C-alpha positions as CSV (number, residue, x, y, z in Angstrom):
1,M,-9.7,9.1,4.2
2,D,-6.9,11.0,5.7
3,T,-4.2,12.1,3.2
4,V,-1.4,11.3,5.6
5,T,-2.6,7.7,5.9
6,L,-2.8,7.3,2.1
7,H,0.7,8.8,1.8
8,V,2.2,6.5,4.4
9,V,0.6,3.4,2.9
10,G,1.6,4.5,-0.6
11,V,5.2,5.0,0.3
12,A,5.3,1.7,2.2
13,S,3.7,-0.1,-0.7
14,H,6.1,1.4,-3.2
15,R,9.2,0.6,-1.1
16,A,8.0,-2.9,-0.3
17,Y,7.4,-3.6,-4.0
18,L,10.8,-2.4,-5.0
19,Q,12.6,-4.2,-2.2
20,Y,11.0,-7.4,-3.3
21,W,12.9,-7.0,-6.6
22,G,16.1,-5.9,-4.8
23,I,15.9,-2.3,-6.1
24,D,16.6,0.8,-4.0
25,A,13.4,2.9,-3.7
26,G,15.4,6.1,-4.2
27,V,16.2,5.1,-7.8
28,F,12.5,5.3,-8.8
29,P,10.9,8.2,-7.0
30,R,7.1,8.7,-7.4
31,S,5.1,11.9,-7.6
32,T,2.8,12.7,-4.7
33,D,-0.4,11.9,-6.7
34,L,0.9,8.4,-7.6
35,V,1.9,7.8,-4.0
36,L,-1.6,8.7,-2.9
37,I,-3.2,6.5,-5.5
38,N,-0.9,3.6,-4.4
39,G,-1.9,4.3,-0.8
40,Y,-5.6,4.1,-1.7
41,Y,-5.2,0.8,-3.5
42,G,-3.0,-0.6,-0.7
43,L,-5.5,0.4,1.9
44,V,-8.4,-1.1,0.0
45,N,-6.5,-4.3,-0.7
46,Q,-5.5,-4.8,3.0
47,S,-9.0,-4.0,4.2
48,A,-10.4,-6.7,1.8
49,L,-7.9,-9.2,2.9
50,A,-8.7,-8.5,6.6
51,F,-12.4,-8.8,5.9
52,L,-11.9,-12.2,4.1
53,G,-9.8,-13.4,7.0
54,I,-12.6,-12.5,9.4
55,L,-15.1,-14.3,7.3
56,A,-12.9,-17.4,7.1
57,N,-12.6,-17.5,10.9
58,L,-16.4,-17.2,11.4
59,E,-17.1,-20.6,9.9
């Protein structure tokens, strides 16, 4: 996987989570390794949801 993709997905995931709670993302910065880990989990999660959506439409 590309590091840039993981970083972008990780930052987007972190910001979306904090915005859900109404918190500014600048208040809780994350280190690069945690952003990449969040990006990995976010990418795997979205891929699994897409796969399940495809399977649901095949029936």
